[in-house]
C-alpha positions in Angstrom: -6.2 26.6 19.0 -3.1 25.7 17.3 -2.3 22.1 15.8 0.6 19.9 15.3 1.3 18.1 12.3 3.9 15.1 12.3 4.5 13.5 9.2 6.3 10.5 8.4 8.0 9.2 5.3 8.5 5.5 4.9 10.4 3.4 2.2 9.4 -0.1 2.2 7.7 0.1 5.5 10.9 1.6 7.0 10.8 5.3 8.6 13.4 7.4 6.8 12.4 11.0 7.2 10.0 12.9 9.5 9.0 16.3 9.7 7.1 18.7 12.3 5.1 21.6 11.7 2.9 24.1 13.9 -0.1 25.6 12.7 -1.8 28.6 14.9 -4.3 30.7 12.9 -2.8 31.7 9.2 0.6 31.0 10.3 2.2 27.7 9.7 5.6 27.0 10.9 8.2 24.3 10.1 9.6 23.4 13.1 12.0 20.9 12.5 12.7 17.8 10.1 15.2 15.0 10.0 15.8 11.8 7.7 17.8 8.8 7.8 21.4 9.2 6.1 21.0 6.0 4.5 18.2 7.0 2.5 20.1 10.0 1.6 20.3 9.1 -2.2 16.4 9.2 -2.3 16.3 12.6 -0.8 13.5 11.6 1.7 13.5 15.0 3.7 12.8 17.0 0.4 10.4 15.1 -0.5 8.5 15.2 2.8 8.9 18.7 3.0 7.1 18.9 0.0 4.2 16.6 0.6 3.9 18.3 4.3 3.4 22.0 2.7 1.3 20.1 0.1 -1.2 18.7 3.2 -1.1 22.0 4.8 -2.5 24.1 1.9 -4.9 21.4 1.0 -6.6 21.9 4.6 -6.4 25.8 4.7 -3.8 27.9 2.5 -2.0 29.7 5.3 -1.1 33.4 5.1 2.4 33.1 6.4 4.9 29.9 6.1 7.7 30.6 8.7 10.9 28.2 8.5 12.2 29.9 11.2 16.0 31.3 11.6 18.9 29.5 9.8 19.8 29.5 6.1 20.4 26.6 3.6 19.5 26.4 -0.1 16.0 25.2 0.2 14.9 27.9 2.5 16.3 30.5 0.3 14.5 28.8 -2.9 11.3 28.8 -0.7 11.4 32.3 1.3 10.9 35.4 -0.9 11.2 37.4 2.4 13.4 37.0 5.4 13.1 38.9 8.7 16.1 40.5 10.0 17.1 39.3 13.2 18.7 41.5 16.0 20.9 40.1 18.5 20.9 41.9 21.5 23.9 41.4 24.6 23.3 43.0 27.7 25.6 43.0 30.8 25.6 44.4 34.4 27.1 47.5 35.3 30.5 46.4 36.0 33.9 47.6 34.4 35.6 44.2 34.8 32.5 42.8 33.3 32.1 44.9 30.7 35.9 44.4 29.7 35.5 40.6 30.0 32.3 39.9 28.3 33.7 39.7 24.7 36.5 37.4 26.2 33.8 35.1 28.1 31.9 35.0 24.8 34.5 33.9 22.7 35.7 31.1 25.5 32.0 30.1 25.5 32.2 29.4 21.6 35.6 27.7 21.7 34.3 25.3 24.4 31.1 24.3 22.2 33.5 23.8 19.5 35.9 21.9 21.1 33.1 19.5 23.0 31.5 19.3 19.4 35.0 18.1 17.9 35.9 15.7 20.8 32.3 14.2 20.5 32.7 13.5 16.5 36.2 12.5 17.2 34.7 9.8 19.5 32.0 8.7 17.5 34.4 8.2 14.5 36.5 6.1 16.7 33.6 3.8 17.9 32.5 3.6 14.0 35.8 2.7 13.0 36.3 0.1 15.7 32.9 -1.5 15.0 33.6 -1.2 11.1 37.3 -1.9 10.9 38.0 -4.7 13.2 38.1 -8.5 12.1 39.7 -12.0 11.3 40.5 -13.0 8.2 38.8 -16.4 7.1 39.0 -18.3 3.9 35.6 -20.0 2.8 35.9 -23.4 0.8 32.0 -24.1 1.1 30.5 -26.4 3.8 26.9 -27.0 5.3 24.0 -26.1 3.3 23.9 -24.8 0.1 21.9 -22.0 -0.8 21.0 -21.2 -4.3 23.5 -18.0 -5.8 22.8 -15.9 -8.6 24.8 -13.2 -10.4 23.2 -9.7 -10.7 22.5 -8.0 -13.7 22.7 -4.4 -12.7 20.7 -1.8 -14.1 19.7 1.5 -12.8 16.8 0.1 -10.4 19.1 -2.4 -9.0 22.1 0.2 -8.6 19.9 2.7 -6.7 18.5 -0.2 -4.6 22.2 -0.6 -3.5 23.0 2.9 -3.1 20.3 2.8 -0.3 21.0 -0.5 1.4 24.9 0.6 1.8 23.7 4.1 2.9 25.5 5.8 -0.2 24.8 9.5 -0.8 25.0 9.2 -4.5 25.0 6.0 -7.0 28.2 7.2 -8.9 30.2 7.6 -5.9 29.3 4.3 -4.8 30.2 2.8 -8.1 33.6 4.5 -8.4 34.4 3.0 -5.2 34.2 -0.5 -6.9 37.2 -2.3 -8.1 37.2 -3.7 -11.9 35.7 -7.1 -12.4 34.2 -6.8 -9.0 30.6 -8.8 -9.2 27.4 -8.7 -7.0 25.6 -12.0 -5.8 22.4 -12.8 -4.5 22.4 -15.4 -1.9 19.2 -17.8 -1.4 16.3 -18.2 -3.2 14.6 -15.1 -1.6 17.8 -12.9 -0.9 19.0 -13.1 2.4 22.3 -11.7 1.7 23.8 -9.7 -1.3 27.8 -10.3 -2.0 29.9 -8.2 -3.8 33.3 -10.6 -4.9 36.4 -9.4 -6.6 38.3 -11.3 -9.3 40.7 -14.3 -8.0 43.3 -12.8 -5.8 46.0 -15.6 -4.7 43.6 -18.5 -5.5 40.5 -16.9 -3.6 37.8 -14.4 -4.5 37.8 -11.5 -1.8 34.7 -10.4 -0.4 34.4 -6.7 -1.0 31.0 -6.1 1.0 28.0 -7.6 2.3 24.4 -6.6 2.6 22.3 -8.8 5.0 18.6 -8.6 5.1 16.9 -7.9 8.7 18.9 -7.4 12.0 21.0 -10.7 12.2 24.7 -10.8 11.3 25.4 -13.9 13.1 24.9 -16.0 10.1 27.2 -14.0 7.9 29.9 -16.9 7.9 26.9 -19.4 7.0 26.2 -17.2 3.9 29.8 -17.0 2.9 30.6 -20.8 3.2 27.3 -21.3 1.1 28.1 -18.9 -1.8 31.7 -20.4 -2.0 30.2 -24.0 -2.4 27.5 -22.6 -4.9 30.2 -21.0 -7.0 32.8 -24.0 -6.4 35.5 -22.0 -5.3 37.6 -20.3 -2.3 36.4 -16.8 -1.0 38.1 -14.8 1.4 36.9 -12.0 4.1 37.8 -10.3 7.0 35.1 -11.0 9.2 33.7 -8.1 11.8 35.0 -9.3 15.3 34.4 -7.1 18.5 37.3 -8.3 20.0 39.4 -7.2 17.5 40.8 -3.5 17.0 42.0 -1.2 14.2 41.8 -3.4 11.1 41.0 -1.3 8.2 40.8 -4.3 5.9 37.5 -5.8 7.6 34.7 -6.6 5.1 32.2 -3.3 5.2 29.0 -5.2 6.5 25.5 -3.7 6.0 22.2 -4.4 7.7 19.4 -3.2 5.7 15.1 -3.6 6.3 14.7 -2.7 2.6 13.4 -6.0 0.6 15.1 -7.0 -2.3 13.5 -5.8 -5.5 12.8 -8.8 -7.3 
């Protein structure tokens, strides 16, 4: 009888990647794999793929590992042999059917491509609407004042920020920052991280906010507290579901990864 192997990789308790393998006799088949793009910088899919193979070989080395059809650099590097695939097309005995078959096949491909583009465009519009809308607010400091500390960035913290904001590469993230930007921790036990720019028009602009956990309704409280702690005004365009088309809204990230420190 065959067996199903499901492997899950977690980063700080958060699922980051999953792999499904089938084992039937001497054949191990890598059926499917997926990873959370937020953790792309850590390559969780590649790490889990190797762990999965190590686990399968530790039980009983298979005679064949089948990565199924499809090509990518990882498969090409792991598979010394590639079995040829034959595409078989069959039609009924009809002159009209035979003539129109290539056309109908092309229409099917165009339809799939169009559906994909429309779905992608709709998804991008939804993301843009969710992430780019907002209202401008100036925070002068009010309410409870939480301690704030300037982050001294090293490779460890830079890599953590890369994962928290969902960037693919640390270098790309850093290059997107404006000269003079600073990261601040809000709270003795960090409840948020805020990237602030240099003073512009009497206020320091908020470039980016990372909130720990699921809630974001406290974002204004966090920024008021940061302004009070720094003794200066800060400004931010706060995301608002009711507003649309504002490309200057501050990027707001939610992360379940605990702050390292």
